[in-house]
N, C-alpha and C positions, 0 to 999 in steps of 0.2 A: 775449701779455704776456711781456716778457723775464724770464728766470730771475733770482730774487733770492736773497740769502744766506738759508739756512735752508729753502729750497724742496727738496722731494724731486725729484731730477732724473728726467727721463723715460727709460724703457727704449726700446731699439730693436734691430732685427736688420738687419745690413747686411754687404755683402761687405767684405773687407779683404785686405791683402797676405798674411795667414795663413789665408785662408778665411773663411766666414761666421761672424759673431760676434753672439751675443745679449749685449748689454752687461751686463745684470744677472748673467747666468751667468758671463761672463768676469771680471767684477769680484769676484765672490764676497764674502768678508768683508774685502777689502782697502780701503785708501785708494786713490784713483785720481787721476792727473794726466792730464786729457784736454785736448789742445791742437790747435788748427786752424792750418793754414798755407795761404797763398793758392793755391799751385799747385806741381805737381811740376816738376823741372828748373829751379828758380829758385835764385839764388845764396844769398840770406840763409837760406832754408829748408834748403838743403843743409848749411850750417854748424850750424843749430839741431838738426836731426835727428841729425847726427853727435855733437854734444855730449850730447844726451839718451842716446844709446846708451852713451857713455862713463860717464855718471852713473847708469846703471840700477842698479848695485849699491848706490849711495847711497840711491836711492829704496827699494830692497828692504829695506835696513836699517831703514827707517821703516815697513815693511809696506805700501808703496805700489807700485802698478802704473802703467805709463805707456802711453798710447795716443794716436796722432795721427790727423788727418783732413785730407783735402782733397777737392775735387770731381772729381779725376781718377779713372780706373778702376784696378782692381787690377793689370792688366798694366803700366800706366804706372808704378804704385808699384814694382813688382818691378824694372823696368828702371832706374828712378831710384835704387833702393836700391844697385845696383851702383856707380853714380857716387858716392853718399855714402860707401860703404865705401872706395872707392879714394881719393877726395880728402881724406877726413877721418881716414884711417887707423884705421878702426873697423869694427865689424860691427853693423848695425842689428838689434836683438834684441827688438823689440816690434812690434805690429801697427799698420798705417796703414789707417784706414777709407777705403773707396772710395765716397764720397758723390756718385755721378754725378747722381742725381736731386735732390740737395740736400735730401733729406727730413730728415736729421739736422742739417744746418746750419740749416735753418729751425726745427726743434724746439728747438735750443739758442741760436738768435739769433746765429749766427756770421757772417751776411752783413749788412753795414751798407750799404744802398743808396747813401747819399751819399758813401761812400768808394769802393765798387766793387760794382755790383749783381750781378756775375758770380762774384766770388771771395770766399772767406772771409777775414776779418781774422785777426790773430794773437791769438786769445783763448786764455786758460788757465783751466781749471776745476779746482779741487781739491775732491774729493768724498769724504766720509767713509764708513766701512763701513755706516752707516745710510742711504746714498744721499742724504744731505743736502749741498747745495752750501755749501761753507765759504769759498771764495775765488773771485773772478773778476777777471782782469786782461786788459785788451784793449790791444794795441799796434797802431800803424799798420803797414801792410805794409812800410814802408821801414826799420823798426827791429827788429833781432833782440832776442830776449828774454834775460833774465838768469835762467838756471835755478838758479843758486846762491841767488837770492832765493826761488824756489819751494821749495827745500829748507829754507831758513830759516823760511818761513811754516809749513811742515808741522811743523817742530820746535816752533814756538810753539804751534800749534793742539793738538798732542798733549800738550804740557806743561800748557797752560792748561785743557784738558779734564779733567785729573786733579788739579789743584791750584788753590787760590783765589788765583791770581796772573794778572797780565798782563805782557806783555813791552814794554819801553820802546823808544825810537827806536834803530835800528841794532843791536838786540840780537842776540847770537850765543850759541849753545849754550855753557853754562858760566858765563855772565855773570849779574850780579844782575838780579832781576826786581821788578816792582811788586806790592805787596800789594793785593788787591782792595779797593776803597773801601767795600764793604759790611761789612768786618770791623773792629770797633773795635781800636784799637792794643793795648790790654791783652790782648785775645783773640788778636790776631796774634802777640804775643810768646810765647804758649803754643803756638800752632799752628805757629810757625816757630822751632824751638829754636836754629837757627844764628844768630839775631839779627835784629832789625828796626831799621832806621835811619829815624827820622822827620825828613825834610827839611822838610815842612810837614804839618799834620794830614791833608791829603788826598793827600800824596805820601810813601809809606813804601816803603823798599827792603829786600829780603832776598836772601841768596844763593839760587841756584837750588835748590829743595828736593830734587830727585832726584839731586843730584850729591854 
């Protein structure tokens, strides 16, 4: 069965570009962005992995680690990393899982046979420190991912985990948020002293509470 939001993600031990990794031990108490790519030495993936290395500090600000995967071996990964560093003007600074036997790909449902039975699709998993799956997005092999969106979602998840709010369409850090519908308006006004704007009884807005 495919992993669903709220599921505890499975552990694994597998080779990588940085040596053998036990996923739970590597993740520790961090958030994790775990993303698959179809193959090494492919153009779209080269741009993606370069971009993630440039954004690593942004993920770290959010207490998140990044880790990639493809079904090529560790030596292939290491050779390809040289190309990524050269062409994308960066230094790949995170591990790439070498899933030659496809055991992790199968465990996480990263291979979609009707798209390509031999290659992983572009799936992104956001996993919280409790090993719970909080987001999954799957792109087709021909479309590069938007990792700014992944950062935005992590901001939203971390905010809404700590406050009784949700984030509206296209929300960005620092913008107004939605008051949870379970909170009556009078209670919300006490809970959110920066103010509550009632657009409709079911749609109440308040400034981001931790700003």
